[in-house]
Residue frames as qw, qx, qy, qz and C-alpha x, y, z in Angstrom:
[[0.397, -0.304, 0.181, -0.847, 55.60, 27.28, 38.79],
 [0.222, 0.018, 0.905, -0.362, 53.78, 25.12, 41.32],
 [0.199, -0.259, -0.777, -0.538, 50.77, 23.40, 39.77],
 [0.110, -0.503, -0.737, 0.438, 48.68, 24.23, 42.83],
 [0.105, 0.304, -0.044, -0.946, 48.04, 27.61, 41.26],
 [0.411, 0.027, -0.586, -0.698, 45.86, 25.83, 38.75],
 [0.302, -0.306, -0.896, 0.112, 44.29, 23.43, 41.22],
 [0.054, -0.573, -0.501, 0.646, 42.89, 26.63, 42.71],
 [0.141, 0.140, 0.469, 0.860, 42.04, 28.12, 39.33],
 [0.216, -0.635, -0.639, -0.377, 38.32, 28.31, 40.02],
 [0.443, -0.722, -0.387, 0.364, 39.12, 30.31, 43.14],
 [0.451, 0.080, 0.092, 0.884, 41.20, 33.01, 41.43],
 [0.101, -0.557, -0.328, -0.756, 38.13, 35.24, 41.06],
 [0.592, -0.734, -0.332, -0.023, 37.45, 35.01, 44.80],
 [0.336, 0.723, -0.282, 0.535, 39.78, 37.83, 45.56],
 [0.232, 0.884, -0.067, 0.399, 41.73, 39.40, 47.76],
 [0.601, 0.145, -0.495, 0.610, 44.78, 40.38, 49.84],
 [0.461, -0.800, -0.384, -0.009, 44.04, 41.50, 53.42],
 [0.262, 0.561, -0.326, 0.715, 45.60, 44.53, 55.08],
 [0.515, -0.371, -0.667, 0.390, 46.02, 44.56, 58.86],
 [0.134, -0.014, -0.222, 0.966, 45.91, 48.31, 59.35],
 [0.146, 0.632, 0.648, -0.399, 42.75, 50.09, 60.47],
 [0.246, 0.398, 0.483, 0.740, 41.01, 52.07, 57.72],
 [0.096, 0.238, 0.259, -0.931, 39.57, 55.54, 58.12],
 [0.386, 0.593, 0.683, -0.180, 35.89, 56.03, 57.33],
 [0.222, 0.075, 0.458, 0.858, 35.44, 57.51, 53.87],
 [0.254, 0.601, 0.444, -0.614, 32.87, 60.22, 53.30],
 [0.221, 0.170, 0.674, 0.684, 31.69, 59.92, 49.70],
 [0.290, 0.110, -0.001, -0.951, 28.80, 61.85, 48.18],
 [0.420, -0.148, -0.782, -0.435, 26.61, 58.84, 47.34],
 [0.577, -0.270, 0.300, -0.710, 23.42, 58.20, 49.29],
 [0.151, -0.109, 0.980, -0.073, 22.98, 54.66, 50.61],
 [0.570, -0.057, -0.479, -0.666, 20.14, 52.63, 49.13],
 [0.624, -0.189, 0.576, -0.493, 17.71, 50.58, 51.19],
 [0.574, 0.197, -0.735, -0.302, 17.97, 46.93, 50.12],
 [0.628, -0.308, -0.713, 0.055, 15.88, 44.50, 52.10],
 [0.544, -0.781, -0.300, 0.070, 16.55, 45.46, 55.73],
 [0.614, -0.431, 0.062, 0.658, 19.89, 47.27, 55.34],
 [0.266, 0.944, -0.041, -0.192, 21.27, 50.51, 53.89],
 [0.773, -0.155, 0.396, 0.472, 24.16, 49.88, 51.48],
 [0.245, 0.812, -0.282, -0.448, 26.36, 51.48, 48.82],
 [0.828, 0.105, 0.507, 0.218, 26.79, 48.68, 46.30],
 [0.150, -0.428, 0.493, 0.742, 29.08, 49.38, 43.36],
 [0.653, 0.599, 0.407, -0.221, 27.01, 49.95, 40.23],
 [0.126, -0.543, 0.590, 0.584, 28.64, 49.62, 36.81],
 [0.832, 0.452, -0.066, -0.316, 28.39, 48.30, 33.28],
 [0.827, 0.347, -0.349, 0.272, 32.05, 47.28, 32.88],
 [0.571, -0.781, 0.253, 0.018, 34.62, 46.71, 35.61],
 [0.781, 0.470, -0.286, 0.297, 38.36, 46.44, 34.91],
 [0.487, -0.820, 0.286, -0.090, 41.08, 45.93, 37.56],
 [0.709, 0.407, -0.507, 0.272, 44.70, 44.88, 37.82],
 [0.535, -0.730, 0.304, -0.297, 46.48, 43.69, 40.93],
 [0.196, 0.439, -0.864, 0.149, 48.59, 41.08, 42.69],
 [0.879, -0.223, -0.181, -0.380, 47.30, 37.64, 43.62],
 [0.008, -0.460, 0.848, -0.262, 48.61, 35.19, 46.19],
 [0.870, -0.135, -0.322, -0.347, 47.55, 31.56, 46.62],
 [0.093, -0.477, 0.796, -0.362, 48.46, 29.55, 49.71],
 [0.913, -0.100, -0.132, -0.374, 47.67, 25.86, 50.18],
 [0.970, -0.184, -0.069, 0.143, 49.29, 23.18, 52.34],
 [0.610, -0.592, 0.166, 0.499, 52.27, 25.40, 53.15],
 [0.503, 0.195, 0.431, 0.724, 52.97, 26.42, 49.54],
 [0.069, 0.812, 0.244, -0.526, 52.65, 30.09, 48.65],
 [0.491, 0.269, 0.509, 0.654, 52.55, 31.49, 45.11],
 [0.069, 0.700, 0.166, -0.691, 52.32, 35.14, 43.98],
 [0.403, 0.305, 0.641, 0.577, 51.26, 36.43, 40.59],
 [0.166, 0.183, -0.075, -0.966, 49.87, 39.39, 38.70],
 [0.211, 0.444, 0.871, -0.003, 46.17, 39.24, 37.83],
 [0.193, 0.008, -0.225, -0.955, 43.65, 41.13, 35.67],
 [0.180, 0.421, 0.852, -0.256, 39.92, 40.96, 36.42],
 [0.207, 0.000, -0.322, -0.924, 37.26, 42.15, 33.98],
 [0.202, 0.395, 0.847, -0.293, 33.49, 42.01, 34.48],
 [0.251, -0.223, -0.406, -0.850, 30.52, 42.88, 32.29],
 [0.388, -0.109, 0.538, -0.740, 27.71, 43.25, 34.81],
 [0.740, 0.122, 0.476, -0.459, 25.51, 40.15, 35.18],
 [0.777, 0.551, -0.167, -0.252, 27.07, 38.66, 32.05],
 [0.875, 0.286, -0.277, 0.276, 30.74, 37.62, 32.15],
 [0.496, -0.805, 0.308, 0.107, 33.73, 37.46, 34.52],
 [0.802, 0.512, -0.193, 0.237, 37.17, 37.24, 32.87],
 [0.550, -0.775, 0.291, 0.111, 40.48, 36.66, 34.68],
 [0.742, 0.550, -0.308, 0.229, 44.06, 36.52, 33.40],
 [0.730, -0.642, 0.164, 0.169, 46.91, 35.26, 35.61],
 [0.601, 0.700, -0.250, 0.293, 50.40, 36.51, 34.66],
 [0.814, -0.476, -0.123, 0.309, 53.17, 35.29, 37.06],
 [0.367, -0.708, 0.247, 0.550, 56.01, 37.30, 35.53],
 [0.288, -0.232, 0.606, 0.705, 57.74, 38.59, 32.40],
 [0.446, 0.344, -0.102, -0.820, 54.32, 39.40, 30.91],
 [0.319, 0.088, -0.883, -0.334, 53.65, 35.75, 30.01],
 [0.701, -0.220, 0.072, -0.675, 50.11, 34.58, 30.78],
 [0.033, -0.211, 0.965, -0.151, 49.87, 31.31, 32.72],
 [0.086, 0.400, 0.905, -0.114, 46.10, 30.92, 33.09],
 [0.250, -0.076, -0.197, -0.945, 42.87, 32.43, 31.81],
 [0.096, 0.363, 0.881, -0.287, 39.34, 32.02, 33.15],
 [0.277, -0.111, -0.291, -0.909, 36.02, 33.03, 31.58],
 [0.046, 0.307, 0.881, -0.356, 32.79, 32.63, 33.55],
 [0.297, -0.248, -0.360, -0.849, 29.24, 33.33, 32.38],
 [0.628, -0.245, 0.236, -0.700, 25.84, 32.75, 33.97],
 [0.951, -0.017, 0.133, -0.278, 25.92, 29.07, 33.00],
 [0.905, 0.317, -0.164, 0.233, 29.50, 28.14, 32.07],
 [0.464, -0.789, 0.347, 0.206, 33.08, 28.02, 33.36],
 [0.828, 0.505, -0.096, 0.224, 36.07, 27.94, 30.97],
 [0.471, -0.795, 0.328, 0.194, 39.73, 27.74, 32.03],
 [0.742, 0.579, -0.289, 0.174, 43.07, 27.61, 30.21],
 [0.691, -0.617, 0.287, 0.246, 46.25, 26.24, 31.80],
 [0.535, 0.798, -0.272, -0.057, 48.95, 27.47, 29.43],
 [0.186, -0.654, 0.731, -0.058, 51.79, 25.85, 31.34],
 [0.527, -0.058, 0.845, -0.066, 50.28, 22.39, 30.99],
 [0.257, 0.143, -0.605, -0.740, 48.56, 23.14, 27.66],
 [0.057, -0.367, -0.926, 0.074, 45.23, 22.01, 29.08],
 [0.275, -0.194, -0.074, -0.939, 41.74, 23.53, 29.14],
 [0.084, 0.328, 0.884, -0.321, 38.43, 22.99, 30.91],
 [0.320, -0.121, -0.296, -0.892, 34.96, 23.76, 29.57],
 [0.288, -0.352, -0.889, 0.050, 31.90, 23.02, 31.67],
 [0.338, -0.735, -0.298, -0.507, 29.42, 24.40, 34.19],
 [0.279, -0.707, 0.368, -0.536, 29.40, 25.33, 37.87],
 [0.965, -0.236, -0.102, -0.058, 29.70, 21.70, 38.88],
 [0.700, 0.345, -0.345, 0.521, 33.50, 22.17, 38.64],
 [0.070, -0.578, 0.350, -0.734, 33.39, 24.79, 41.40],
 [0.786, -0.404, 0.128, -0.449, 31.17, 22.66, 43.61],
 [0.965, 0.065, -0.221, 0.123, 33.33, 19.61, 42.93],
 [0.546, 0.419, -0.381, 0.618, 36.58, 21.41, 43.76],
 [0.011, 0.335, -0.429, 0.839, 35.48, 23.53, 46.72],
 [0.256, -0.349, -0.890, 0.143, 32.36, 21.67, 47.87],
 [0.095, 0.482, 0.393, -0.777, 30.29, 24.86, 48.04],
 [0.333, 0.540, 0.708, 0.308, 27.33, 25.35, 45.72],
 [0.022, -0.651, -0.097, 0.753, 27.65, 28.93, 44.42],
 [0.550, 0.640, 0.497, 0.203, 26.58, 30.69, 41.21],
 [0.444, 0.464, 0.158, 0.750, 27.53, 33.62, 38.97],
 [0.208, -0.839, -0.153, -0.479, 25.67, 36.26, 40.99],
 [0.738, -0.659, -0.008, 0.142, 27.38, 35.21, 44.21],
 [0.755, -0.010, 0.140, 0.640, 30.80, 35.23, 42.54],
 [0.248, 0.649, 0.190, 0.693, 30.22, 38.67, 41.05],
 [0.424, -0.853, -0.096, -0.288, 29.11, 40.10, 44.40],
 [0.819, -0.465, 0.039, 0.334, 32.11, 38.57, 46.19],
 [0.639, 0.261, 0.150, 0.708, 34.53, 40.05, 43.66],
 [0.077, 0.653, 0.150, 0.738, 33.06, 43.53, 44.08],
 [0.176, -0.096, -0.636, 0.746, 32.36, 43.45, 47.80],
 [0.395, -0.243, -0.240, -0.853, 28.66, 44.05, 47.12],
 [0.450, -0.012, 0.676, -0.583, 25.89, 43.16, 49.54],
 [0.141, -0.092, -0.903, -0.396, 23.82, 40.21, 48.26],
 [0.526, -0.154, 0.041, -0.835, 20.05, 40.88, 48.36],
 [0.448, -0.046, 0.826, -0.340, 17.80, 38.29, 49.97],
 [0.360, 0.044, -0.657, -0.661, 15.37, 38.13, 47.02],
 [0.725, -0.273, -0.414, -0.477, 13.01, 35.26, 47.75],
 [0.623, -0.092, -0.680, 0.376, 14.91, 34.00, 50.79],
 [0.469, -0.840, -0.260, -0.081, 14.21, 35.06, 54.34],
 [0.426, 0.480, -0.357, 0.678, 16.64, 37.53, 55.89],
 [0.608, -0.710, -0.335, 0.118, 17.26, 37.95, 59.61],
 [0.146, 0.780, -0.326, 0.514, 19.11, 40.77, 61.31],
 [0.784, -0.227, -0.504, 0.281, 21.20, 39.07, 64.00],
 [0.499, -0.554, -0.201, 0.635, 23.03, 42.10, 65.40],
 [0.253, 0.943, 0.192, 0.101, 23.24, 45.84, 64.70],
 [0.036, 0.910, -0.375, 0.170, 26.61, 46.87, 66.21],
 [0.151, -0.627, 0.229, 0.729, 29.53, 47.15, 65.67],
 [0.113, 0.145, -0.700, -0.690, 28.59, 45.66, 62.28],
 [0.718, 0.139, 0.153, -0.664, 25.10, 44.98, 61.02],
 [0.147, -0.196, 0.962, 0.120, 24.89, 41.20, 60.73],
 [0.733, 0.216, -0.013, -0.644, 22.29, 39.76, 58.35],
 [0.319, -0.172, 0.930, 0.070, 21.62, 36.08, 57.65],
 [0.693, 0.302, -0.198, -0.624, 19.94, 34.39, 54.70],
 [0.575, -0.080, 0.813, 0.037, 19.19, 30.78, 53.88],
 [0.555, 0.534, -0.313, -0.556, 19.29, 30.11, 50.14],
 [0.858, 0.173, -0.465, -0.133, 18.66, 26.44, 49.31],
 [0.881, -0.287, -0.271, 0.260, 21.43, 24.62, 51.22],
 [0.469, 0.353, -0.215, 0.781, 23.56, 27.77, 51.67],
 [0.392, -0.808, -0.345, 0.273, 23.76, 29.84, 54.85],
 [0.435, 0.537, 0.047, 0.721, 24.90, 33.37, 53.93],
 [0.423, -0.760, -0.291, 0.399, 26.07, 35.71, 56.71],
 [0.409, 0.609, 0.093, 0.673, 26.89, 39.31, 55.78],
 [0.448, -0.626, -0.295, 0.566, 28.45, 41.94, 58.04],
 [0.312, 0.751, 0.242, 0.529, 28.00, 45.57, 56.97],
 [0.368, -0.118, -0.267, 0.883, 29.90, 48.60, 58.23],
 [0.016, 0.802, 0.591, -0.088, 27.12, 51.02, 59.35],
 [0.175, -0.757, 0.035, 0.629, 29.35, 54.08, 58.89],
 [0.000, 0.417, -0.577, -0.702, 30.55, 53.52, 55.32],
 [0.758, 0.321, 0.214, -0.525, 27.52, 51.34, 54.30],
 [0.537, 0.509, -0.638, -0.214, 29.76, 48.69, 52.79],
 [0.972, -0.141, -0.174, -0.066, 30.15, 44.96, 53.19],
 [0.196, -0.773, 0.587, -0.140, 33.00, 44.20, 55.61],
 [0.166, -0.268, 0.949, -0.015, 32.75, 40.41, 55.70],
 [0.807, 0.101, -0.143, -0.564, 30.73, 37.60, 54.16],
 [0.251, -0.257, 0.933, -0.034, 30.65, 33.88, 54.90],
 [0.753, 0.164, -0.299, -0.563, 28.93, 31.31, 52.70],
 [0.295, -0.287, 0.888, -0.204, 28.47, 27.91, 54.31],
 [0.599, 0.026, -0.650, -0.467, 27.12, 24.83, 52.59],
 [0.597, -0.362, 0.453, -0.555, 24.94, 23.25, 55.28],
 [0.959, 0.118, -0.139, -0.216, 24.96, 19.87, 53.54],
 [0.878, 0.150, -0.278, 0.361, 28.70, 19.34, 54.11],
 [0.513, -0.796, -0.087, 0.308, 29.81, 22.23, 56.40],
 [0.601, 0.101, 0.208, 0.765, 32.31, 23.55, 53.82],
 [0.028, -0.913, -0.293, 0.284, 32.60, 27.31, 53.60],
 [0.491, 0.432, 0.096, 0.750, 34.02, 30.40, 51.90],
 [0.307, -0.828, -0.295, 0.366, 34.80, 33.48, 54.00],
 [0.463, 0.532, 0.126, 0.697, 35.82, 36.90, 52.65],
 [0.347, -0.740, -0.250, 0.519, 37.14, 39.85, 54.68],
 [0.426, 0.743, 0.214, 0.470, 37.30, 43.21, 52.89],
 [0.467, -0.682, -0.079, 0.556, 39.73, 46.04, 53.69],
 [0.328, -0.200, 0.311, 0.869, 41.65, 49.04, 52.26],
 [0.269, 0.768, 0.580, -0.029, 38.52, 51.00, 51.37],
 [0.200, -0.257, 0.206, 0.923, 39.05, 53.85, 48.91],
 [0.462, 0.596, 0.264, -0.602, 36.61, 56.02, 46.99],
 [0.305, 0.104, 0.759, 0.567, 35.75, 54.77, 43.51],
 [0.110, -0.579, -0.470, -0.657, 33.74, 57.60, 42.08],
 [0.335, -0.534, 0.184, -0.754, 31.46, 58.63, 44.94],
 [0.899, -0.331, -0.081, -0.274, 31.36, 55.22, 46.70],
 [0.376, -0.621, 0.686, -0.048, 33.80, 53.39, 48.98],
 [0.896, 0.290, -0.298, -0.153, 35.34, 50.29, 47.38],
 [0.751, -0.524, 0.393, 0.081, 37.45, 47.58, 49.04],
 [0.444, 0.718, -0.515, -0.147, 40.72, 47.34, 47.12],
 [0.287, 0.335, -0.885, 0.151, 41.70, 44.30, 49.12],
 [0.800, -0.299, 0.155, -0.497, 40.22, 41.36, 50.99],
 [0.080, -0.373, 0.922, -0.063, 41.11, 37.91, 52.21],
 [0.824, 0.038, -0.230, -0.516, 39.32, 34.76, 50.98],
 [0.209, -0.341, 0.894, -0.201, 39.51, 31.54, 52.93],
 [0.777, 0.026, -0.434, -0.456, 38.07, 28.27, 51.63],
 [0.296, -0.356, 0.807, -0.367, 37.57, 25.59, 54.26],
 [0.743, 0.023, -0.545, -0.389, 36.60, 21.96, 53.73],
 [0.677, -0.154, -0.694, 0.190, 35.68, 19.53, 56.49],
 [0.459, -0.784, 0.061, -0.415, 35.62, 20.00, 60.25],
 [0.809, -0.553, 0.201, 0.009, 37.77, 19.26, 63.28],
 [0.555, -0.491, 0.561, 0.369, 40.99, 17.34, 62.70],
 [0.606, 0.283, 0.644, 0.372, 40.10, 16.67, 59.06],
 [0.235, 0.909, 0.174, -0.297, 39.73, 20.30, 58.03],
 [0.606, 0.100, 0.355, 0.705, 41.53, 21.43, 54.88],
 [0.094, 0.898, 0.245, -0.354, 41.85, 24.96, 53.65],
 [0.566, 0.271, 0.285, 0.725, 43.22, 27.34, 51.06],
 [0.073, -0.787, -0.188, 0.583, 43.73, 31.09, 50.95],
 [0.498, 0.459, 0.394, 0.621, 43.53, 33.18, 47.81],
 [0.182, -0.781, -0.210, 0.560, 44.34, 36.87, 47.87],
 [0.462, 0.498, 0.300, 0.670, 44.62, 39.83, 45.53],
 [0.157, -0.670, -0.224, 0.690, 45.24, 43.50, 46.07],
 [0.455, 0.762, 0.378, 0.262, 43.86, 45.78, 43.37],
 [0.401, -0.441, 0.041, 0.802, 46.12, 48.64, 42.32],
 [0.104, 0.139, -0.380, -0.908, 44.39, 49.87, 39.13],
 [0.248, 0.478, 0.822, -0.187, 40.61, 50.04, 38.78],
 [0.169, 0.142, -0.263, -0.939, 38.41, 51.58, 36.10],
 [0.422, 0.408, 0.731, -0.349, 34.71, 51.45, 35.30],
 [0.520, 0.709, 0.368, -0.303, 32.55, 51.48, 32.17],
 [0.085, -0.492, 0.610, 0.616, 35.17, 51.06, 29.44],
 [0.762, 0.412, 0.147, -0.478, 32.95, 50.40, 26.43],
 [0.585, 0.581, -0.542, -0.163, 35.84, 48.80, 24.50],
 [0.419, -0.439, 0.762, -0.225, 36.52, 46.15, 27.15],
 [0.733, 0.228, -0.540, -0.344, 36.83, 42.65, 25.69],
 [0.706, -0.364, 0.537, -0.285, 36.71, 39.13, 27.17],
 [0.614, 0.467, -0.573, -0.276, 38.65, 36.91, 24.74],
 [0.628, -0.311, 0.696, -0.154, 38.85, 33.17, 25.25],
 [0.792, 0.445, -0.319, -0.270, 40.07, 30.69, 22.65],
 [0.850, -0.333, 0.402, 0.077, 41.59, 27.26, 23.08],
 [0.134, 0.695, -0.608, -0.359, 44.93, 26.98, 21.21],
 [0.866, 0.269, -0.365, -0.210, 45.47, 24.06, 18.90],
 [0.585, 0.283, -0.703, 0.289, 46.97, 21.04, 20.61],
 [0.281, -0.355, 0.551, -0.701, 45.56, 21.73, 24.10],
 [0.334, -0.160, -0.929, -0.027, 44.09, 18.73, 25.93],
 [0.515, -0.527, -0.170, -0.654, 40.69, 18.84, 27.61],
 [0.067, -0.278, 0.793, -0.538, 40.68, 18.16, 31.34]]
């Protein structure tokens, strides 16, 4: 397997595979909640568990793999990458202050903080942003100022959080996030996510797929990578869900 899969390891949790077809508006029974200046239907949960297919594309190389994503709300994100034959190739465990990764093919591991994500992708993001991106949830402004740029066809809101410029586009009919871009104003690098294939999860629409594009640099020097996953099995609130992570004997630290 191409080692680029692991050079993009920190991006595995930034899902998802994009569908080109137009989606019908789903009519769930949930009532949208007013958050800041917008009405939204964010997914609420204690435990999230999903399986799907992941694809990574960088510099002309394209790799596909199975993937499992587990989340304990506001606590831990756990990802397992299984290319084929049921043999795990990589595992990632992310908490509010740490990032751990196993590369089973190279028998290597990484243990550190969010500096690895900023170093690799040149965008300063944290656990809460990653969790929201994975779930397609609108990110509240909190202490930052939010501006409504446009109302139709999508409601476009903009926040400035430290050096990040966060633009969110919400579908006013299904009250869900359709697109988000996070741009680091200090270096112009960005992450963009487009969500699609909305289906009801309980009483709320949920994007089973999306496309994530990481871009570094500008003009002729721009570099990019695309990571995608399409969820095919999703469940919520499994109380027995676990998030195991142990470094096997003999693995070298990166």
